[in-house]
Structure formats: structure tokens, C-alpha cells
C-alpha positions, 0 to 999 in steps of 0.5 A, spaced: 507 523 585 508 523 577 502 524 572 504 517 570 503 514 577 496 518 577 494 515 571 493 508 574 489 511 580 485 514 575 483 508 572 480 505 578 476 511 579 474 511 571 472 504 571 467 505 577 464 511 574 463 506 567 460 501 572 455 506 574 448 505 571 447 511 567 442 514 562 446 515 555 449 519 552 453 523 557 451 531 557 455 537 555 454 543 559 453 550 556 459 553 553 458 560 556 459 557 563 465 552 565 461 548 569 467 543 569 472 547 572 468 551 577 467 548 584 460 548 587 452 547 585 450 550 578 444 550 574 445 550 567 439 550 562 435 547 567 439 542 569 443 541 576 450 540 576 455 539 582 463 540 581 468 539 586 476 539 585 482 536 588 490 537 587 493 532 581 500 532 580 502 539 578 495 541 576 488 540 579 482 535 577 475 536 577 469 531 578 463 533 575 456 530 577 449 531 574 442 530 577 439 525 573 434 519 572 438 513 574 436 506 572 439 500 575 438 493 574 435 490 581 432 483 582 431 482 575 427 489 573 430 496 571 428 501 577 428 508 576 431 513 581 433 520 581 440 522 584 447 525 582 450 521 577 458 522 574 459 525 568 466 526 567 473 528 570 476 534 567 484 535 568 485 543 568 490 547 564 496 546 569 501 542 565 503 543 558 502 538 552 509 536 553 508 534 561 503 529 559 507 525 554 507 518 557 500 519 559 495 516 554 490 521 556 494 527 553 495 524 546 491 521 540 490 514 540 487 507 543 490 502 548 488 497 552 488 498 560 491 492 564 484 490 566 482 489 558 478 495 558 478 499 551 480 506 551 481 511 546 483 519 546 482 524 541 485 531 541 485 538 538 478 536 534 472 539 533 469 536 540 475 537 544 477 544 541 484 546 540 489 545 546 485 539 549 483 532 549 477 527 551 478 520 553 472 515 552 472 508 555 468 502 552 463 499 556 456 497 558 451 501 561 443 501 561 440 505 556 433 506 553 432 501 547 425 503 545 420 508 546 412 508 547 413 504 552 420 506 554 424 500 555 431 499 557 437 494 556 444 494 556 448 498 551 455 497 549 458 504 546 464 508 547 462 513 554 465 520 555 470 519 561 474 525 562 478 531 558 484 534 559 486 541 558 493 543 556 497 549 559 499 553 553 507 552 552 511 558 553 512 562 546 519 560 543 524 565 543 523 569 536 529 566 531 529 568 524 531 561 521 536 561 514 532 561 508 531 554 505 533 553 498 531 558 493 529 563 498 524 557 501 521 555 495 516 550 494 519 543 493 515 537 490 512 532 495 517 526 496 523 530 495 528 534 499 534 539 497 540 538 501 547 541 500 552 536 498 560 538 497 558 545 497 552 544 491 545 543 492 542 536 490 535 535 489 533 527 491 528 523 493 526 523 501 525 515 501 530 511 498 532 503 498 540 506 498 544 510 503 545 516 503 539 518 499 543 524 496 546 519 491 546 520 484 539 517 481 537 520 474 530 518 474 529 521 481 532 528 479 528 528 472 522 527 476 524 533 480 525 537 474 519 535 471 515 537 477 518 544 477 518 545 469 510 543 469 508 548 475 506 553 471 503 557 477 509 557 481 512 560 474 507 565 473 507 567 481 514 567 482 519 566 476 525 567 480 524 561 485 521 557 479 528 558 475 532 557 481 529 550 482 529 549 475 537 550 475 538 546 481 534 540 478 538 541 471 545 542 474 544 536 478 542 532 472 547 534 467 553 534 473 552 527 474 552 525 467 558 523 462 559 523 455 563 518 450 564 518 443 561 513 439 561 512 431 562 520 430 557 522 435 557 524 442 553 520 447 551 522 454 549 517 459 546 518 466 549 513 470 546 510 477 551 511 482 549 506 487 549 498 486 543 494 485 542 487 484 536 485 479 535 478 482 535 481 489 540 475 491 537 470 487 544 469 484 542 468 477 543 475 474 550 479 475 549 485 480 550 492 478 556 496 480 555 504 481 555 507 474 550 502 471 546 505 465 539 504 464 534 505 458 529 508 463 533 513 465 535 515 458 528 515 456 526 520 462 532 525 460 530 525 453 523 527 454 525 532 459 530 535 454 524 536 449 520 539 455 525 544 457 526 546 450 519 547 449 518 551 455 524 555 456 526 556 448 534 555 451 537 551 445 542 547 449 536 542 451 536 541 444 543 539 443 543 535 450 537 531 447 541 529 441 546 527 445 541 522 449 538 520 443 545 517 440 545 513 446 539 509 443 544 507 437 549 504 442 548 496 442 547 492 448 553 488 446 557 495 446 555 497 453 548 500 451 541 498 453 538 497 446 538 490 443 534 485 439 537 479 441 530 475 442 527 477 436 524 484 438 527 491 439 528 492 447 530 497 451 533 494 457 532 498 464 538 494 467 544 492 463 545 486 467 548 479 465 544 476 462 539 482 461 532 481 464 527 484 459 524 489 464 517 492 462 516 498 466 523 501 463 522 499 456 515 502 456 518 509 459 523 509 454 518 508 448 514 514 451 521 518 451 522 517 444 515 519 442 516 525 446 522 527 442 519 525 436 513 529 436 518 535 439 523 534 433 520 530 427 526 526 427 525 520 423 530 515 426 526 517 433 519 515 430 522 509 427 525 506 433 518 508 437 514 504 431 518 498 431 518 498 439 511 499 439 509 494 434 514 489 437 510 489 444 504 485 441 508 479 441 511 480 448 505 482 452 502 475 452 508 473 456 508 478 461 501 475 463 501 471 470 494 468 472 493 469 479 488 468 485 483 473 483 485 475 475 491 477 471 497 480 474 503 482 470 510 480 471 516 485 472 520 482 467 521 476 462 526 472 467 525 467 472 528 467 479 531 460 482 525 459 487 520 456 484 514 452 487 515 445 490 511 440 486 508 433 488 503 428 486 498 426 491 492 420 491 486 420 496 488 416 502 487 408 501 487 410 493 490 404 489 492 410 483 499 408 480 503 412 476 508 409 471 511 415 468 512 422 468 516 428 465 517 435 466 518 439 460 520 432 457 526 431 462 525 425 467 525 428 474 523 425 481 516 428 483 514 424 489 507 420 490 504 421 497 497 421 500 494 427 500 494 432 506 489 437 508 490 444 511 485 447 517 486 454 520 482 455 527 486 461 530 481 466 528 473 466 530 469 466 524 465 473 522 459 475 526 453 479 524 454 485 529 461 489 530 463 493 536 470 497 536 476 496 539 481 490 540 477 484 542 480 477 543 477 471 539 472 476 536 472 481 530 471 488 532 471 495 528 477 499 527 474 505 527 470 508 532 463 505 532 460 512 530 465 513 524 465 505 522 463 503 515 463 496 516 457 492 515 455 485 515 451 479 512 451 472 515 459 470 514 460 476 509 463 483 512 463 489 507 468 495 508 467 501 505 473 506 504 471 513 506 477 518 505 477 520 513 478 514 517 482 507 516 476 502 515 476 495 517 475 489 522 480 486 527 481 480 532 486 479 537 489 472 537 491 471 544 498 469 546 496 462 548 495 460 541 501 463 538 508 460 538 513 464 536 517 463 530 512 458 527 510 459 520 503 461 519 498 461 513 492 466 512 486 464 507 480 468 506 475 469 500 475 477 498 472 481 492 472 489 491 466 493 488 469 500 485 465 506 483 464 507 476 469 511 473 473 512 479 479 510 481 479 505 487 483 501 492 485 494 493 484 490 500 489 490 505 491 484 510 495 487 516 498 482 522 501 486 528 505 483 534 500 485 540 503 485 547 501 488 553 504 494 555 508 495 548 507 498 542 504 494 536 509 492 531 507 490 524 509 483 522 506 482 515 502 486 510 499 484 503 495 488 498 494 481 494 486 481 494 485 486 489 480 482 484 473 484 482 470 477 483 470 473 489 477 469 489 480 465 495 487 469 497 492 465 501 498 469 504 504 466 509 508 469 514 512 467 520 510 469 527 515 474 529 513 475 536 516 475 543 514 470 548 507 471 551 505 476 545 499 475 541 497 477 534 492 483 532 489 481 525 486 486 521 482 486 514 482 493 511 481 497 505 488 499 502 488 506 505 484 511 507 486 516 501 480 515 496 473 513 498 468 509 494 471 502 494 468 496 498 472 490 500 468 484 502 471 478 506 469 471 508 471 465 510 477 467 513 482 462 516 489 462 520 493 456 522 500 453 522 503 452 515 502 446 512 508 441 512 512 441 506 514 434 506 516 430 500 517 434 494 521 436 488 524 442 487 523 444 479 528 448 475 525 452 469 528 456 463 531 463 465 528 466 459 520 466 459 520 468 451 525 461 450 520 457 454 514 460 455 510 454 457 512 448 462 508 442 463 508 435 466 506 429 463 504 423 467 501 416 465 498 410 470 492 408 473 487 411 477 486 419 479 491 423 482 492 431 483 498 435 481 500 440 487 505 446 488 507 449 494 506 456 495 504 461 501 505 455 506 500 451 503 499 445 497 495 448 492 492 443 486 494 445 479 490 439 476 486 433 478 488 427 473 485 421 471 491 417 469 491 412 463 496 409 459 497 415 454 501 421 458 496 426 460 500 433 460 499 438 466 501 445 465 505 448 470 501 455 471 506 461 471 505 463 478 509 457 480 515 458 476 517 464 480 515 470 476 517 476 478 510 480 481 510 487 484 503 490 485 505 497 484 508 496 477 502 492 475 498 498 476 504 502 472 504 498 466 496 499 465 497 507 466 503 506 461 499 502 456 494 507 456 499 513 454 502 509 449 495 507 446 493 514 445 500 516 443 500 510 437 494 513 434 497 520 434 503 518 431 499 515 425 497 508 427 490 505 425 485 504 430 486 496 429 494 497 429 493 500 436 488 496 439 492 491 442 495 496 447 488 498 449 485 491 450 491 489 454 490 495 459 483 494 459 484 486 461 490 488 466 485 494 469 481 488 473 487 487 478 489 495 478 484 498 482 488 505 482 487 505 474 479 504 474 476 509 470 482 511 467 483 507 461 482 512 455 476 511 450 476 507 444 479 512 439 477 508 432 472 514 430 477 520 432 483 518 429 484 525 426 483 529 432 488 524 436 493 525 430 493 533 431 493 532 439 497 537 443 503 534 448 498 536 454 493 532 451 497 526 450 500 527 457 494 527 461 493 519 461 500 518 463 503 517 471 509 521 473 515 517 471 515 511 476 522 511 479 524 504 482 528 507 487 523 511 490 518 509 495 512 512 491 507 506 494 509 507 501 504 509 506 
């Protein structure tokens, strides 16, 4: 009989054991004598034990009972008696860990048995010891609920059921693997070194392009900067440090190209993979391999200054001057620098039309400042000053008010999928519209009766949370003993603890889920962050849940990141197989930090609202050309102007109509602005760095103030930057103007690479 088939028999035995009425908790025997594997009757620390063993697959299974007080519920009363009570099962070390594969008793995890009971197993912990597992089943037993006098009641908890002891795997035949690059030197996290065409190439491990070894100058600059700044490796093993540094710089320079421009040698660092800046929206021309970027040029320029400072090698000074020359090549001649919109901008993508990406521009400015401080070059400082000053007029256009606060747009273009529009009246209303326009042009916006949305696929919050997975009932994701979940009325609080995923979950049964249906999830949420400490966002995750099949992620978002109560809406398609349900989880953003509390209330899940009659609007491509968009409407009675997003019609504004037209502004979020939570966090970090650099470069506190003001304003929706905004330097200009590089870089994130998944869990 296989070990997997044995498991089905075990479940029947184990469930009988849980149904037995036993005082909790289960007992551990003394460590000096293994009562769990030694057959016979034993007395340990005054307690009487009985163990018997039987063959089980290719090993033995031992049953251990303990003489204890039993409490049973009979005829409406709790009755005590003395007798032998099941304690646990022990699977002896006759099978290796590999032979237990496929049996959930031999691996970390949780699962639901065929009868709906919840199990979880932990292995190689302090409780199990190395080379073992313990399994627990969630059930009810009678336990003591109060003392003096002693009273009993039914208690729900995770109950110790069995343990597995692995047979040590045969020792592998000793082999001496070939040493890795630079004699097994340390490699920065997220990177690898691979031999390509006979050359060692550093590259990001996770990339959106294939193969991941394609030339990406931003990733290579990041790798080289990591090595360059690793002073401990440089001091402890300079040979390895120099070897890794050479791999980085050789790869970076080998992929670069040069050209002559107005008597200067210009060095470019082209990306060697295709990229579509509009992600299929067809409003911007895709880029073919070989495209250049202000982001890559700025990163390489700053790196050359650091290389020259640390190594003293004059070649890096020469290479830096060649890179600086690229800032003189105008966009119209194949460069990335232009003033076409009335301000200086360094384009991240040389697309047609250009996209005015904020992240690449800010990183290029930081690169200029590093080079200016290193060389004292006047042209470099003039570019820095002009670009920095121009930001004051551009940053307001980057703001996009959203649920919970203000996010920043990735760029200053609109794509081609803005939110549909409609006018609505209350059913039975006599409201009448006599005229309307969108941005001064006549359009066809329908006028319909208002419809409502309700979501009833989830049960409301409860005051008490169990753990596990339950149908129509919220439960803690972490085991009850490790859960940080608390509740008050219909509000739940989830606090990150740096050790476990914290949150709650509920199973939506298959009977409520129609595969392929568009669904909308709505809830209220807010964050509470620890003063002066970086925090986390919230997280909503939805999984396909089928009996006998691994869960699969269907939808995920971290949009709930504001520190005031707000209503958040997200939509997704129920991409599940027939007969499968959904597992909905509300969590903290990750378990990497502690001290963030995410609150949830008023959660609803239901089929998306019908789109119905609507108007698909069109807005100007460039935000700086048409920053504001408005509908003007006249008539009589009261109406609502609505936009459709996340599977729901949202109210833009309620309007009391009259003969004179009323203007209704269309919020930027409904005009298809490009929002990315990771870049928003990065924008805050970059403005913090530029604020400090501006004052060090000679800007007055008043001149630089707008940079810090926007960083503070945007930090409210950037929990990872909480507590990282530099202090107001108005009283400390003299010190900052003589600041060293290390001080200025202390506010700076590693260069954000748009083609490396830094934000992936």
C-alpha cells in the first residue's frame, strides 16, 4: 500500500481521535525518553503513557495514549471520568523526506480534507526539530473555560494530531563543483552572472523580456554600483571585488556605441530588446532594439563619477565626458533631450510622440548632479539647475487624485481607454437636459435612469476569527496562536509582524461563482503607520479554490494605501474552472516589515455593474496641452454625471441644472492616466534626494521648498517612504552646501530599473 493511500486511512483514524472529548492541550512527554516510539506502558513525570506500534507502508506508525481525565457531554451535562485518551500518532524514521512527497503530513502547508476539515503541518521548526513534521487539525473539544469553580465548554482550536520523523537521506557522493564567477564571489540579490558567447554577463534574474541576459544598461549599472559600494568586500577580498567590478564595467562598455556629434564623441548605452511604451494602446510607436534613454545615460554618468572617485582610473573620467555629450544631442537628432513643451526634459523613451516619463527624467537629473559635484563642470550644473527649476510647473500635472489620496502619473500622456461617461436621473425624475458639451465639442452622452450595485457574495465581518479556510465565514490566515487580527464591530484590524502573512480570508463556494463572470470587489480601508518607520500598503488577493487542486492567483491589488478612510474598488474576471470557488484574502502588503495596521470594513463582492448605454470619450494625448477636461451641461432638474471604472458606475458630480451651463470637471483618473504604485513610491524617494541636492547646489530654501512639499504631499500614499522625507533644511543651508556624496546619496533609493521586477514578492 502506498504512503498516499495510507493517508486516506489515517484521516479516518485521526478524525475519530479529534472527536474524542479530551482536556486540552495535548501533552508532550519528557525529552530524555522517547515515549512516542517505544511500545509498552511507561510512567514519565508521574503521568502514565501507553504506546503501541504497527507496520505502515515502509515504516512504522505508533499510537500513543495517556491516562487522563476525560470530560464528556452526556444528557445535557459535562461528566468527568478517568481513562486512556488518544495523544498522537508518530510515523517513525523509516522513510526519507523525498519518500513523503505527495503526502501533506510530510511538508509545510495547510489543506482541506475531503470532509471539509482544516489541517496544517509545520516541519523543521523549534517544535518539531530538524528532520521532522507535526500536523494539527482544526476541531472542537471540551476544555476548561473558567476556574474556581471549574466549568467546561466546547473549544475550537488547532489540535496536535501526529508527527513524522524523516529517515536521513543518504549522504551525496562528495563532488567538487566548479567555482562560480570570480571564485564564488558574492553577487548582489536579484542578479546573476551567465556566460554568453564566451563572456561573463551580469543581468537581472527576473525580467519581462527573454532571455534575461539581453543587454540592459540600467540593470548592469545597478549591478556595478552594488559592487562598487560594497566596501566590506573590497577590504576583505579585493581580488574578488576587482573581478566582479571588471565584469560589470566590461559588460557595460562592450554594449555601448559611439558617434560623433558637433566635434565630440558621444557614448550611448542602447537597450537591446523591443519595448512598447503604451503597452498595446497603439497611441505611441513601439521601440525596436537599440533604443536609447535618458534614464540609462544618467545612470551611467553617475556611475562614471563614482568609478573615478573610488578607483582613480582616468578612463572613467573620459567615459563620463563622452556620456555627458549625449545630453547635448537634441531629441530631433536622435537624442533624448528636448524643450518642445516649454520646459527642459530628458526622455526615458525616444518614442514618437515622446511620453514625458517622470522617473527617467528625475534619475537623469540626479546623474547630472553627481557628475557636476565630481567635476565642477559648469555646463552640467546649468543643465541640472534648468531641469530642476522646470519641475515646479510640471509636478502639479503629474498628480492624479484617487481613492484615498493623491498618486502620481508615470508620464504626461493619456492612453486610449478612458472611462465611459453617462448622465443619470433618479427613476421617475422629470429632469431634462437641453444641451451639453465635452471640452467645448458636441458629443453623444446618454441620459438614463440611475442603476445601483450590490455585492452579496461575501458574508460581513464577525467579531471573532478562527483560522483556516471557511465557507461564508471570515477566518485568520495565520494560525490562531500567531494571528495579529483583531476586530471591533464590523471593522477588522490586521497588523504586520514581520514573521507571518497576516490577514483574513473567506471561501466563496462554487455555487456562487459563475466562471468567466466579471466581478467587482469594494471595501473601505485605511492604514495606520508607526511614526518615523517605513510601512506597508494593504493587499487584496483572490484565488481560484478547488478541492484537490492547488490554489491559483486570479487577481491582486495593493491600491488601499491611504492613511484616511476611503472606499476602494477593484474588478476582475472570475477565471476559474467549473465547480471551483474563490478564496478572498484581505492582508497587509507583505510580511517584510512590522508595525503597519491595515483596517477593513464594509466589504462587498458581486457581479460587475452592467455598462449599458454610454459614451466613450476622447481626450488630448498630451496632459500639458489639455490639463483640464470638463463637461458643460444645461437643462432642468437634478442629474448625476457618472464614469465607469472597476466594474462600477461612479458619481463624478451631482448637478442641479439651469438655463446657464454648469461645468463638471472630469477627474484625471477617468481620462486614462498611467498609474503605477511602485513608481509612485520611487517618485517620492527621488524628490527627497533632489531636495537635498538642490540646497547643496546653492538653491535657497525657498527655491527648493517645492520639491520637499511635493514629496510630503505624495508620501501619504507611499507607505514605503513613510519617515524617509528629509527634514526642512532652511536653517542648515551652509552644512548642506558642503555635504559629501555619502550624505547626499543617503536619501536615494537604488536606481529604479523599469525592466527588473524589484517590486515582485
